[in-house]
C-alpha positions in Angstrom: -4.5 10.3 40.7 -4.8 11.0 36.9 -6.8 7.8 36.7 -9.3 8.5 39.1 -9.1 12.3 38.5 -8.8 13.0 41.6 -6.2 15.8 43.0 -4.7 16.7 46.6 -3.8 19.7 47.7 -1.9 19.9 50.9 -2.4 22.1 53.4 -3.7 22.6 57.0 -6.4 20.4 56.5 -5.4 19.1 53.0 -8.3 19.3 50.5 -9.3 16.6 47.4 -11.6 17.6 45.0 -12.6 15.5 41.6 -11.5 16.7 38.6 -12.8 16.6 34.4 -10.9 15.2 32.3 -9.9 18.3 30.6 -9.1 19.6 34.2 -6.9 16.5 34.8 -4.7 17.5 31.5 -4.4 21.0 32.2 -3.2 20.4 35.3 -0.9 17.5 34.5 0.8 19.4 32.1 1.2 22.0 34.8 2.9 20.1 36.6 5.0 18.7 35.0 6.7 21.7 34.0 5.9 23.3 37.4 7.2 26.7 37.7 7.5 27.1 33.7 5.0 29.6 32.4 3.0 28.3 29.7 1.0 30.1 27.0 -2.7 28.9 26.1 -1.4 27.8 23.2 0.9 25.5 24.4 -0.9 24.3 27.4 -3.8 23.5 24.8 -1.4 21.6 22.4 0.1 19.7 25.5 -2.7 19.1 27.4 -5.4 18.6 24.2 -3.0 17.3 21.8 -3.6 20.2 19.0 -2.9 23.3 17.7 -5.7 26.2 18.4 -5.0 29.6 17.2 -4.1 32.0 20.1 -7.6 33.0 20.2 -9.2 29.8 20.4 -6.6 28.2 22.7 -7.1 30.9 25.3 -10.9 30.4 25.0 -10.6 26.7 25.4 -7.7 26.8 28.2 -9.4 30.1 30.8 -12.2 28.2 31.8 -10.3 24.9 32.7 -7.8 27.3 35.0 -11.0 29.0 36.3 -12.3 25.7 37.5 -9.2 24.3 38.4 -8.5 27.8 40.9 -12.2 27.4 42.1 -11.7 23.4 43.5 -7.7 23.9 44.3 -7.3 27.3 45.6 -7.8 28.6 49.4 -9.0 31.8 48.0 -9.6 31.5 44.1 -9.6 35.1 43.6 -5.8 35.1 45.5 -4.2 31.8 43.4 -1.2 30.7 45.1 -0.7 27.5 43.2 -2.2 28.4 39.6 -0.8 31.7 39.1 -0.9 34.0 36.1 1.6 36.3 33.8 0.1 38.7 32.5 0.5 39.0 28.5 2.5 35.5 28.5 0.5 32.5 30.2 0.2 30.8 32.9 2.9 28.6 35.8 1.9 26.4 38.8 4.1 27.7 41.5 5.8 25.1 44.2 6.4 27.5 46.5 
């Protein structure tokens, strides 16, 4: 629910989490392009609306990914939803 900034993760039991505006924006981009690897620059551009350089994009996006994993993943250290492709970026796994 983007308006309320709430997300429900299916599972047993289902989990609900409140998100910040930035977390909501980043997650929405990942959801809209699920299973597609997006670089930090692509995520920053789509979620924040501007084009930071590669290093600024990484320093901007990585904390959001970290916090999203802590809120959404059963085991944040072994993410199953928000996955990393080393050297390329992140994607939301629907499988």
